[in-house]
C-alpha positions in Angstrom: 45.4 19.9 53.3 43.6 21.8 50.2 40.2 22.1 50.1 39.6 20.3 47.0 41.4 17.1 49.0 39.4 17.5 51.9 36.0 17.6 49.8 37.0 14.0 47.8 38.2 12.5 51.1 34.7 13.2 53.1 33.0 11.8 49.7 34.8 9.0 49.8 33.6 8.5 53.8 30.2 9.2 52.8 30.2 6.8 49.7 31.8 4.1 52.2 29.5 4.2 55.0 26.4 4.3 53.1 27.9 0.9 51.1 28.8 -0.7 54.7 26.1 0.7 57.1 22.7 -0.7 56.3 19.3 1.5 57.1 18.2 -0.6 60.1 21.8 -0.3 62.0 21.1 2.9 63.6 22.0 5.8 60.7 22.3 8.9 61.9 19.2 10.9 62.1 20.3 14.1 61.5 23.4 15.2 59.4 26.5 17.3 60.9 27.5 20.5 59.4 30.8 18.9 57.2 27.7 16.8 55.3 25.6 19.6 55.1 28.2 21.3 53.4 29.1 18.5 50.8 25.7 18.4 50.1 25.6 22.4 49.2 28.9 21.4 47.1 27.3 18.9 45.4 24.2 21.1 44.6 27.0 23.6 43.0 28.6 20.6 40.8 24.9 19.4 39.5 23.9 23.4 38.3 27.2 23.7 36.6 26.3 20.3 34.6 28.9 17.8 36.5 26.7 15.1 37.5 29.4 12.3 37.6 31.0 14.3 40.6 27.7 15.1 42.4 25.7 12.3 42.0 27.3 9.7 44.2 27.4 12.5 47.0 24.4 12.6 46.8 23.6 8.8 46.5 25.6 8.6 49.9 23.7 11.3 51.9 20.6 10.1 51.2 21.4 6.6 52.2 22.9 7.9 55.3 20.5 10.8 55.9 16.9 8.8 55.1 15.2 10.8 57.9 16.3 14.1 55.6 14.0 14.3 52.9 15.9 17.1 50.9 18.6 14.7 50.3 16.6 12.2 48.9 14.4 14.8 47.1 17.3 16.8 45.6 19.2 13.4 44.6 15.9 13.0 42.2 16.4 16.2 40.9 20.1 15.8 39.9 19.1 12.3 38.7 16.5 14.3 36.4 19.2 16.9 34.9 21.4 13.9 34.3 19.1 12.2 32.4 18.6 9.3 34.6 14.5 9.3 34.2 14.7 5.1 34.4 16.5 5.7 38.3 14.2 8.4 39.0 10.9 6.5 39.0 12.6 3.5 40.9 13.3 5.8 44.0 10.5 7.5 44.0 8.2 4.5 44.7 9.3 4.8 48.5 8.1 8.2 48.2 4.8 9.0 49.5 2.9 11.6 47.1 0.7 13.4 50.2 3.7 14.0 52.4 6.4 15.0 49.2 6.8 18.4 48.3 5.8 20.1 45.0 9.4 20.1 43.3 9.9 16.2 44.2 6.2 15.6 42.6 6.8 17.7 39.9 10.3 15.7 38.7 8.7 12.4 39.4 6.4 13.6 36.9 8.8 14.6 34.0 10.5 11.5 34.6 7.8 9.9 33.9 6.4 11.8 31.2 10.1 11.6 30.0 9.8 7.6 29.9 6.3 8.1 28.1 4.7 6.7 31.5 1.9 9.3 30.0 -0.7 8.2 32.8 1.6 8.4 35.9 2.4 11.8 34.7 -0.8 12.7 34.5 -2.1 12.0 37.8 0.9 14.0 39.3 0.7 16.7 37.6 -3.2 17.1 38.3 -2.0 16.5 42.6 0.0 19.8 41.8 -2.8 21.7 40.2 -4.9 20.7 42.8 -2.5 21.5 45.3 -1.3 25.0 43.5 -4.4 26.0 41.4 -2.5 29.1 40.5 1.0 28.2 39.7 1.4 28.3 35.4 4.3 26.2 35.2 2.3 23.1 36.5 -0.4 23.8 34.1 1.6 23.8 31.2 3.2 20.4 32.8 -0.3 18.9 32.7 -1.3 20.6 29.7 2.0 19.2 27.7 1.2 15.6 28.9 -2.0 15.7 27.9 -1.1 16.3 24.3 1.6 13.6 24.6 -1.5 11.3 25.0 -3.4 13.5 21.8 -5.8 15.0 24.7 -5.3 18.2 22.6 -8.7 20.0 23.1 -8.0 19.3 26.6 -4.9 21.0 26.6 -6.3 23.6 24.8 -8.5 24.2 27.6 -6.2 24.7 29.5 -4.0 27.3 28.0 -6.9 29.1 26.4 -7.4 29.9 30.2 -3.9 30.8 30.9 -3.3 32.6 28.0 -6.7 34.8 28.4 -5.0 35.9 31.6 -1.6 35.8 30.4 -1.4 36.7 26.8 2.0 37.1 26.6 3.3 34.4 28.8 6.4 32.5 27.4 6.0 29.2 28.8 2.2 28.6 27.7 3.2 30.0 24.4 5.4 26.8 23.6 3.6 24.9 25.0 0.5 25.8 22.9 3.0 26.0 20.2 3.6 21.9 20.8 -0.3 21.8 20.2 -0.4 22.9 17.4 2.9 20.6 16.0 0.8 17.7 17.4 -2.1 18.4 15.1 0.2 19.0 12.5 -0.4 22.6 11.9 3.0 24.1 11.6 2.2 27.2 10.3 0.4 27.7 13.4 3.5 26.8 15.4 5.5 28.8 13.6 3.7 32.2 14.2 3.8 31.2 17.7 7.6 30.6 18.1 7.7 33.7 16.2 5.5 35.5 18.7 7.6 34.5 21.7 10.9 35.5 19.7 10.2 38.8 19.8 8.9 38.7 23.2 12.0 37.0 24.7 14.8 37.8 21.7 17.5 34.9 21.2 15.2 32.8 23.7 16.5 29.0 22.0 14.1 26.9 22.9 12.0 29.3 20.7 14.8 29.6 18.0 14.6 25.8 17.6 11.3 25.4 17.6 10.8 27.8 14.6 13.4 26.6 12.2 11.8 22.9 12.9 8.7 23.8 12.5 9.0 25.4 9.2 11.1 22.8 8.1 7.8 20.5 8.7 5.7 22.9 7.0 7.6 22.3 3.8 9.1 26.1 4.0 12.5 24.9 3.7 13.9 27.9 2.3 12.4 29.9 5.3 13.7 27.6 7.5 17.1 27.4 6.2 17.8 31.4 6.3 16.7 31.0 10.1 19.3 28.6 10.5 21.6 30.6 9.3 20.8 33.6 11.0 20.7 32.0 14.6 23.4 29.9 13.8 25.0 30.5 17.3 22.1 28.7 19.1 23.0 25.2 17.5 25.9 23.5 18.7 27.8 22.0 16.2 26.4 18.4 16.7 22.8 20.3 16.4 23.4 22.2 13.2 24.9 19.1 11.6 21.4 17.5 12.9 19.6 20.5 11.5 20.7 19.9 8.4 20.6 16.0 8.1 16.8 16.2 9.2 16.2 18.9 6.6 17.1 16.8 3.8 15.4 13.7 5.6 12.1 15.6 5.7 12.6 17.2 2.0 12.8 13.4 0.6 9.7 12.3 3.0 7.7 15.5 1.5 8.6 14.0 -1.8 7.5 10.8 -1.2 4.0 12.4 -1.2 2.2 12.0 -4.3 1.6 15.4 -6.0 -2.4 16.2 -6.7 -1.4 18.9 -9.9 1.7 15.9 -11.2 3.4 19.0 -11.5 7.6 18.9 -10.5 6.8 15.8 -9.1 10.3 15.6 -7.8 11.0 19.2 -7.0 11.7 18.3 -3.3 13.8 15.0 -3.6 15.9 16.9 -6.2 16.1 19.7 -3.8 17.3 17.2 -1.4 19.6 15.6 -3.3 21.4 18.9 -3.6 21.3 19.6 0.3 22.9 16.3 0.9 25.8 17.2 -1.5 26.0 20.5 0.4 26.4 18.8 3.6 28.4 16.2 2.6 30.9 19.1 1.9 29.7 20.9 5.2 30.8 17.8 6.7 34.7 18.0 5.6 34.8 21.4 6.5 33.4 20.9 9.5 35.4 17.4 10.7 33.7 16.6 13.8 34.4 13.5 16.0 31.3 11.3 14.6 32.0 12.3 11.2 32.1 8.5 10.0 28.2 8.3 11.5 27.2 11.6 9.7 28.6 10.4 5.7 27.3 7.2 6.2 23.2 8.3 7.2 24.1 11.2 4.1 25.0 8.4 1.9 22.2 6.4 3.1 19.3 9.2 2.3 21.3 10.1 -0.6 20.6 6.7 -2.0 16.5 6.6 -0.6 16.5 10.2 -2.7 17.6 8.5 -6.0 15.6 5.7 -5.8 12.7 8.0 -4.9 13.3 10.6 -8.2 14.3 7.2 -10.4 18.3 7.9 -10.8 17.8 4.2 -10.4 21.7 4.0 -12.1 23.0 6.2 -9.8 21.5 4.8 -6.7 22.7 1.5 -7.9 26.4 3.5 -8.4 26.2 4.4 -4.7 24.9 1.3 -3.3 28.1 -1.0 -5.2 30.5 2.0 -3.7 29.1 1.4 -0.1 29.7 -2.4 -0.5 33.4 -1.6 -1.4 33.6 0.4 1.3 32.4 -2.7 3.1 29.6 -0.2 5.3 26.8 -2.0 6.6 23.4 -0.6 5.4 20.1 -0.2 7.4 17.1 -1.8 6.2 15.3 1.2 4.9 18.7 1.7 2.5 18.8 -1.6 1.6 15.1 -1.6 0.4 16.1 1.5 -1.7 18.7 -0.4 -3.3 16.9 -3.3 -4.2 14.1 -1.4 -5.6 16.6 0.5 -8.4 17.8 -3.3 -9.1 14.3 -4.3 -9.7 13.4 -1.1 -11.7 16.9 -2.2 -13.6 15.8 -5.4 -14.7 18.1 -7.1 -12.1 15.5 -9.0 -10.2 18.2 -11.5 -8.5 19.8 -8.5 -7.1 16.8 -7.0 -5.6 15.7 -10.4 -4.3 18.3 -11.0 -2.6 18.7 -7.8 -1.0 15.2 -8.3 0.5 15.6 -11.3 1.8 18.3 -9.6 3.9 16.1 -7.1 5.1 13.6 -9.7 5.9 16.2 -11.4 8.1 16.5 -8.1 9.8 13.6 -7.1 10.1 11.1 -10.6 9.4 7.3 -8.6 9.4 8.6 -6.1 7.1 5.4 -5.4 5.0 7.3 -3.2 2.3 10.4 -5.7 2.2 7.6 -8.9 1.6 5.6 -6.7 -1.0 8.4 -6.5 -2.9 9.6 -9.5 -2.5 6.7 -10.8 -4.3 7.4 -8.9 -7.4 11.1 -9.9 -7.6 10.2 -13.9 -7.4 7.7 -13.0 -9.8 10.5 -11.3 -12.4 13.1 -13.8 -11.0 10.3 -16.0 -12.9 10.1 -18.2 -9.6 6.3 -18.0 -9.4 5.6 -20.6 -6.8 7.5 -18.9 -4.8 5.5 -15.2 -5.2 2.7 -17.0 -5.1 3.3 -18.8 -1.7 4.2 -15.4 -0.2 1.7 -13.5 -1.0 -0.9 -15.8 0.1 1.4 -15.8 3.7 0.6 -11.8 3.4 -2.8 -12.2 2.8 -3.5 -14.7 5.4 -1.6 -13.1 8.3 -4.0 -9.6 7.9 -7.0 -9.1 10.1 -10.2 -8.2 7.9 -10.5 -5.9 10.3 -8.6 -3.1 12.3 -10.0 -2.4 15.9 -9.2 1.3 17.6 -10.1 2.8 20.8 -13.1 5.2 20.5 -10.7 8.8 21.6 -11.8 10.0 25.1 -14.0 6.4 26.1 -11.4 3.6 27.4 -14.0 1.0 26.6 -15.4 1.8 23.3 -13.6 0.4 20.3 -14.4 1.0 16.5 -13.6 -0.8 13.7 -12.3 0.0 10.0 -11.4 -2.0 7.1 -7.8 -2.8 6.5 -6.5 -1.8 3.5 -3.6 -4.2 3.6 -5.9 -6.9 3.2 -7.3 -5.8 0.5 -3.8 -4.7 -1.0 -2.4 -8.3 -0.3 -5.4 -10.7 -1.3 -5.5 -8.4 -4.6 -1.7 -9.2 -4.8 -2.7 -13.0 -4.4 -5.5 -13.0 -7.8 -2.6 -10.8 -9.7 -0.3 -13.7 -8.9 -2.6 -16.0 -10.5 -3.0 -14.0 -13.4 0.3 -13.7 -14.1 0.7 -17.5 -13.1 -1.7 -18.2 -16.5 -4.5 -19.1 -14.2 -6.7 -16.3 -15.1 -10.5 -18.1 -14.2 -9.2 -18.4 -10.7 -7.5 -14.7 -10.8 -11.0 -13.6 -12.3 -12.7 -15.0 -9.2 -10.9 -13.8 -6.8 -11.0 -10.0 -8.5 -14.5 -10.8 -8.6 -14.7 -11.1 -5.2 -12.8 -8.1 -4.0 -15.0 -6.0 -6.3 -17.9 -7.1 -4.9 -17.0 -5.4 -1.6 -14.7 -2.6 -3.0 -16.1 -1.4 -5.8 -14.6 1.9 -6.1 -11.4 0.5 -5.5 -9.2 1.8 -8.2 -6.2 -1.2 -7.9 -9.1 -3.6 -8.0 -10.9 -2.5 -10.9 -7.6 -2.3 -12.8 -6.6 -5.8 -12.3 -10.0 -7.0 -12.8 -9.9 -5.2 -16.5 -6.6 -6.5 -17.2 -7.5 -10.2 -16.5 -10.8 -9.1 -19.1 -7.8 -8.2 -21.5 -5.7 -11.1 -21.1 -8.6 -13.4 -21.4 -9.6 -12.1 -25.0 -12.6 -9.5 -23.9 -10.7 -6.0 -24.4 -14.6 -4.5 -25.0 -15.4 -5.6 -21.3 -11.8 -4.5 -20.0 -12.9 -0.7 -21.9 -15.6 -0.7 -20.1 -14.7 -1.2 -17.0 -11.7 1.5 -17.3 -13.4 4.0 -18.8 -16.0 3.3 -15.3 -12.9 3.8 -13.1 -11.6 6.2 -14.8 -14.3 8.9 -14.3 -13.7 8.3 -10.5 -9.7 8.3 -10.6 -8.9 9.9 -13.7 -5.3 10.4 -12.6 -4.7 6.9 -12.0 -1.5 5.6 -13.8 -2.2 2.1 -13.7 -6.1 2.5 -15.1 -4.2 5.1 -17.9 -1.6 2.4 -18.8 -3.8 -0.3 -19.1 -6.1 1.8 -21.4 -3.8 2.1 -23.6 -3.2 -1.2 -23.8 -6.9 -1.9 -24.8 -7.3 0.9 -26.7 -4.6 -0.8 -29.1 -6.1 -3.8 -29.0 -9.9 -2.5 -30.2 -7.7 -0.6 -32.7 -8.8 3.0 -31.5 -5.4 4.1 -32.4 -5.6 7.6 -32.4 -7.1 7.4 -28.6 -4.5 5.1 -27.7 -1.6 7.9 -29.4 -3.3 10.9 -27.1 -3.5 8.8 -23.9 0.1 7.5 -24.7 2.0 10.4 -25.0 0.1 12.2 -22.6 1.2 9.3 -20.1 4.9 9.7 -21.4 5.0 13.3 -21.1 4.5 13.6 -17.1 5.4 9.7 -16.3 7.9 9.1 -18.0 10.1 7.5 -15.6 7.5 4.6 -14.9 8.0 1.3 -16.1 4.1 0.6 -17.5 4.6 4.1 -19.3 8.0 3.5 -21.1 6.6 -0.2 -21.7 3.2 1.5 -23.7 4.9 4.2 -25.4 7.7 1.5 -26.8 5.0 -0.7 -27.9 3.4 2.4 -29.6 6.4 3.1 -31.4 6.8 -0.2 -32.6 3.1 0.0 -34.2 4.3 2.6 -35.8 7.2 1.0 -37.8 7.3 -1.1 -40.6 6.5 -5.3 -40.5 8.4 -7.8 -42.5 6.7 -11.3 -42.4 8.4 -14.4 -43.6 7.2 -18.3 -44.0 9.3 -20.5 -45.3 9.4 -24.5 -45.6 10.4 -27.4 -46.8 9.0 -30.7 -47.1 10.1 -34.3 -48.5 7.4 -36.7 -49.4 7.5 -40.6 -49.5 5.3 -43.0 -50.5 5.4 -47.4 -51.1 5.3 -46.9 -54.4 8.7 -44.4 -53.4 7.0 -41.4 -56.3 6.1 -38.3 -54.5 2.6 -37.3 -52.7 0.2 -37.4 -54.8 -0.9 -33.7 -52.8 1.9 -31.9 -52.4 4.8 -33.8 -54.5 8.3 -33.9 -53.2 11.5 -31.6 -52.1 8.4 -29.0 -52.1 10.3 -25.3 -50.6 8.4 -22.3 -50.4 8.8 -18.5 -49.4 6.0 -16.4 -48.7 6.9 -12.9 -47.4 4.9 -9.6 -46.6 6.5 -6.3 -46.3 4.1 -4.0 -44.4 4.5 0.0 -44.5 4.2 2.6 -41.3 0.7 3.0 -40.4 -1.0 5.7 -42.5 -3.1 8.0 -41.2 -3.5 5.5 -38.4 -5.5 2.7 -40.1 -3.9 2.0 -43.5 -0.9 0.2 -44.1 0.2 -0.5 -47.5 2.1 -4.4 -48.2 4.0 -5.8 -50.9 3.9 -10.0 -51.1 6.3 -12.0 -53.0 5.1 -15.9 -53.1 7.9 -18.9 -54.4 7.5 -22.6 -54.5 9.1 -25.1 -56.2 8.2 -29.0 -55.8 8.9 -32.0 -57.9 5.4 -34.1 -59.1 4.6 -37.2 -60.7 3.9 -35.8 -64.3 0.7 -37.7 -65.0 2.2 -40.7 -66.5 2.9 -42.8 -63.2 6.8 -42.6 -64.1 8.1 -39.5 -64.8 8.7 -36.8 -62.3 8.5 -32.9 -63.4 9.6 -30.2 -61.1 6.4 -27.2 -61.0 7.3 -23.2 -59.4 5.2 -21.0 -58.8 5.7 -16.7 -58.4 3.4 -14.2 -57.2 3.7 -10.7 -56.6 1.2 -8.6 -55.1 0.7 -5.2 -54.2 -1.9 -4.3 -51.4 -3.8 -2.3 -48.5 -4.6 -2.5 -45.5 -7.4 -1.0 -43.6 -7.7 -1.4 -39.9 -10.5 0.2 -37.8 -12.2 -1.0 -34.4 -14.0 -4.5 -35.2 -12.6 -4.3 -39.0 -9.8 -5.4 -40.8 -10.1 -4.8 -44.6 -7.3 -6.1 -47.0 -7.2 -6.1 -50.6 -4.3 -7.0 -52.8 -3.7 -7.0 -56.3 -1.2 -9.9 -57.5 0.7 -11.2 -60.9 0.7 -15.2 -60.9 3.8 -16.4 -63.0 3.0 -20.4 -63.3 2.5 -23.0 -65.9 -0.1 -19.5 -66.7 0.6 -16.2 -66.2 -2.2 -14.3 -64.5 -3.5 -11.5 -62.6 -5.7 -11.4 -59.7 -7.2 -9.9 -56.9 -7.8 -11.4 -53.2 -9.6 -9.0 -50.4 -10.2 -10.5 -46.9 -12.4 -9.1 -44.1 -12.1 -9.9 -40.4 -15.2 -8.3 -38.4 -15.6 -8.8 -34.7 -19.3 -8.5 -33.5 -18.4 -8.6 -29.9 -15.9 -10.2 -27.3 -17.0 -13.2 -28.1 -18.3 -13.7 -32.0 -16.2 -12.9 -34.8 -16.2 -13.6 -38.8 -14.5 -14.0 -41.7 -14.4 -13.4 -45.4 -11.2 -14.2 -48.0 -12.2 -14.2 -52.1 -9.1 -15.0 -54.5 -10.1 -14.5 -58.6 -6.9 -16.5 -58.9 -6.1 -18.5 -55.6 -2.5 -20.2 -54.6 -4.2 -22.2 -52.0 -5.3 -24.7 -54.9 -1.9 -26.3 -54.4 1.6 -26.2 -56.5 0.6 -29.5 -58.6 -2.6 -28.2 -59.8 -1.0 -24.8 -60.2 2.1 -26.2 -62.3 0.8 -29.1 -64.2 -2.8 -28.9 -65.4 -5.6 -31.2 -66.0 -3.6 -33.0 -68.4 -0.5 -33.3 -71.1 -3.2 -34.7 -73.5 -5.6 -31.8 -73.6 -2.4 -29.7 -73.5 -3.5 -27.5 -70.6 -0.5 -26.2 -68.6 -1.8 -25.3 -65.7 -5.5 -24.9 -63.8 -6.4 -21.6 -61.7 -9.6 -21.3 -59.9 -11.4 -18.2 -58.2 -12.6 -19.2 -54.6 -13.6 -17.9 -51.0 -13.2 -19.4 -47.8 -15.9 -17.6 -44.8 -15.7 -18.9 -41.0 -17.0 -17.6 -37.8 -15.9 -18.3 -34.3 -17.1 -18.1 -31.1 -14.2 -17.8 -28.5 -15.4 -17.9 -24.7 -11.8 -16.8 -23.4 -8.7 -17.8 -23.8 -9.3 -21.6 -22.9 -11.7 -22.4 -25.5 -12.7 -21.7 -29.0 -15.3 -23.0 -31.6 -14.5 -22.3 -35.2 -16.7 -23.1 -38.0 -15.7 -22.5 -41.8 -16.6 -23.1 -45.7 -14.6 -22.8 -48.6 -15.4 -23.2 -52.4 -13.2 -23.4 -55.5 -13.9 -23.1 -59.1 -11.0 -24.6 -61.0 -10.8 -23.8 -64.7 -10.7 -27.3 -65.4 -14.7 -27.4 -64.0 -14.1 -28.8 -61.8 -16.1 -27.4 -58.6 -14.6 -28.0 -54.5 -16.7 -27.5 -51.2 -14.9 -28.0 -48.0 -16.0 -27.8 -44.7 -14.3 -27.7 -41.3 -15.0 -27.3 -37.6 -12.6 -27.2 -35.3 -12.4 -27.5 -31.4 -10.0 -25.8 -29.1 -9.5 -26.4 -25.0 -7.1 -25.5 -23.2 -7.0 -28.1 -20.3 -4.0 -27.2 -18.3 -2.8 -23.4 -17.8 0.1 -22.5 -15.5 3.3 -20.7 -15.5 5.2 -22.9 -17.2 3.3 -26.1 -19.3 -0.4 -25.4 -20.8 -2.1 -28.5 -22.1 -4.2 -28.4 -25.0 -6.3 -30.4 -27.2 -7.6 -29.2 -30.7 -10.7 -31.6 -32.0 -10.6 -31.3 -35.9 -13.7 -32.4 -38.4 -13.4 -31.3 -41.6 -15.2 -33.2 -45.3 -14.7 -31.8 -49.0 -16.6 -32.7 -51.9 -15.3 -32.3 -56.2 -17.4 -32.3 -58.8 -15.4 -33.6 -61.7 -12.5 -36.2 -62.1 -9.6 -36.5 -64.0 -7.0 -33.8 -63.4 -3.3 -34.4 -62.6 -3.9 -33.2 -58.9 -5.4 -34.3 -55.9 -9.4 -34.0 -55.7 -11.0 -37.0 -54.2 -14.8 -37.1 -55.0 -15.6 -37.0 -51.2 -13.7 -37.5 -47.9 -13.8 -36.7 -44.4 -11.2 -36.3 -42.1 -11.2 -36.3 -38.3 -8.7 -36.0 -35.8 -7.3 -34.8 -32.2 -4.4 -32.8 -31.6 -2.8 -33.0 -27.8 -0.8 -29.8 -27.7 2.1 -29.3 -25.1 3.6 -25.8 -24.7 6.4 -25.7 -22.0 7.8 -21.9 -21.0 11.3 -22.7 -21.3 13.1 -19.2 -21.1 11.6 -15.9 -19.9 13.3 -12.8 -19.2 11.1 -9.8 -19.3 10.2 -9.3 -22.9 12.3 -12.3 -24.0 10.9 -15.4 -23.9 11.4 -19.0 -25.4 8.9 -22.1 -26.1 9.0 -25.2 -26.7 5.6 -27.0 -28.9 5.2 -30.7 -28.9 1.6 -31.7 -30.7 1.0 -35.1 -31.3 -1.9 -35.6 -33.6 -4.1 -39.0 -34.0 -7.6 -39.6 -36.8 -8.6 -41.2 -39.2 -9.4 -40.3 -43.2 -12.2 -41.4 -44.9 -12.4 -41.1 -49.0 -14.6 -41.6 -51.9 -13.0 -42.4 -55.1 -15.1 -41.7 -58.4 -16.7 -44.4 -59.5 -15.4 -47.0 -62.2 -17.7 -49.7 -63.5 -20.0 -48.4 -62.0 -19.0 -49.3 -58.8 -17.6 -46.3 -56.0 -14.4 -46.9 -54.2 -14.1 -46.3 -50.0 -10.8 -46.3 -48.1 -10.7 -45.4 -44.0 -7.2 -45.4 -43.2 -5.8 -43.8 -39.9 -3.6 -40.8 -40.1 -1.1 -39.1 -37.4 1.6 -36.3 -37.0 4.2 -35.3 -34.4 5.4 -32.2 -34.5 8.5 -30.0 -32.2 8.8 -26.3 -32.5 10.3 -23.8 -30.6 9.3 -19.6 -30.2 11.7 -17.4 -29.7 10.1 -13.4 -29.1 11.9 -10.6 -27.7 11.8 -6.9 -27.3 8.5 -6.7 -28.9 9.4 -6.5 -32.4 11.1 -10.1 -33.3 9.9 -13.1 -33.5 11.1 -16.4 -34.8 9.5 -19.9 -34.8 10.8 -23.4 -36.4 10.0 -26.8 -35.9 9.8 -30.4 -37.9 6.5 -32.2 -38.0 6.9 -35.6 -39.5 3.5 -37.4 -40.5 1.6 -40.2 -41.8 -1.5 -39.8 -44.2 -3.0 -42.2 -46.9 -4.5 -40.5 -50.1 -6.1 -42.9 -53.2 -5.2 -46.0 -50.9 -1.3 -44.9 -51.0 0.8 -44.3 -47.8 2.5 -41.3 -47.6 5.2 -40.3 -44.7 6.2 -36.3 -44.5 8.8 -34.7 -43.1 8.4 -31.1 -43.0 10.7 -28.2 -41.8 9.7 -24.6 -41.7 11.3 -21.2 -40.1 9.1 -18.2 -39.7 10.0 -15.0 -39.0 8.2 -11.3 -37.8 10.4 -8.5 -37.7 9.5 -4.9 -36.8 12.1 -2.6 -37.7 
């Protein structure tokens, strides 16, 4: 019988005996010679790493000879070597610390440390140090476990004492390097590892520590060179892991904002290069678990693509992984979802975020991104609901234990609480509940006035409410604190445009785009600036059919009326100027004046003008040639001035106004006087007080001096109030009160001596479709009111008429790409003129194009 066979036979016997003989039934007090031989052979096998063969023998001997302590202690030692830390701690429960030898306590201490039971490990190491004050190994063990607990100052004190007497002790130096790494001073750790390698060439722990510390210190090239130099130290699995970890660290470093904003994606691009090289290396090495490493590389590549805004590459990679039926981890799904959201495919982004939350329900990043995915999917209710849930879950303060004091706590404000409450306010703003949003923002601002994101949101809400000057002051103040904040600077460009500070807007926008060309907000602002510098075409068309009870045309506008009014603006010249051409054409059928015959009138206007737009002021001037019953040349000028965010006023003067109506322009005062057409000069002045987006008051005055001697005076008051404001539906009312006075009678156009109008309009706006810059609104407006008219006296008796009036309007409004707007609709109205009920159909189509 061979020696090996005898060993296995005896091994089986010991294991069998240990299983069937209980401890209380008289086990052997001391081992025989064969058992001791097996014990030594088991230890030899353990030292060679053959734990599967050694451990059953030691387990059997430990149970068979419980009165022989060395069997139990050595069994614990081999369990530790085999990485079975939990088994060590479980078996050590019955060991009395005072009776156990030093190496057994060290074994238990190491197992406790490996399982993060640092308090127990520290207690055991302190016991060992008390027993052996001069043993370096126990002091370094104690220092290590102190570092594990972030008690680095205490650990350094021990290490410095050791180094004062043994400056070249490698064990002490290695623990000191660990202390530097714990304090994130990887450069200092690298120097210590380098010193160790000078003391002990090719010392594997120091080589690996050096490479990983240099990598963590961002010295990626040096770390890679050293890794190549010491390639023999690393196994294939370690070599692969080193390269994969290096690429992952490059990605993480790339995610840290660069204060200088130079080469923002340098580390990330380098990571992409490393990952692609790693995949080629993997093909050459072909390890057993190549699929696992390949998948991890692709996941990291997906994150890197997302980080450096290579979103199309990220989407392509994600789709390829899905095609290959590879299950993605949560962090890779979030990267893919971010890419889809960036690429304006919010439905796919939303679904991926939801998948992540099924795996990790409390993922803060996934929830935060999902809020905006809901928003961009036009699921505003879900966005608001999730934002509120997140804010509700976050505590106001975070509590921490004071270092070195078990029972002392201190608190800090919770930044996530601020972030989530800010998101709630922003969602209210996007839902067009600006009053609520502003209240929430002001509360946050009161408690964190230096927070740049809060200031930016506050400025944006000011802008949305129509207060660009307040928004500008808020942004300038915030930029003094954080001058490089992208959101603040992007908002500043938008506000500068509203204020017509065009040179400043261009400077800010171009500087932003140069550095942050891949930021979606910056891209949009750059796009808007490009559009602003293009030509603009405005076209207004309408057709009108009017009928009275006498089947005659309307006394005001006639019938079968068609008009076209168009403006073509040049590109801005020197920021503030635009040339424009103006063409107006009108035609309609009127009563010729005899009450029987009908006549068709025509009007054409050809104009050339200049617009001058600067902060607070817009001036236009137009020279026009009019061709109707009379041919005239005139001048039209407008002034619009904004005093502040609330008050504005305007004035328009036209030496040959076409606002007096086609009937007057075409048919004149009377055929008997042989006057073919009437002209008039006039002006309109207005002042407006606009409190915010939901309330406005306007008072206007109008005067025309007709060529037939008539003078017309008119005044109008308008009050606008939005009562319901939401993301989909808005309800507003317009109250109109107006009066006019004409000084002369006669003439074949409608001009009562005096009239008075009052009406209220109920306006309903419905957002029917929206996808980023493309929107479709439906408007339904119902107007009701009264019209009071005083006719010129006949037979010394004035005539009065008071009649109800009303209209219903249905309209579609399309906008897309911030450069095209199409508005069309129909109005059915009922009015009474000179006691003659008139029903009118009006159809219109308006177009605004930037090109």
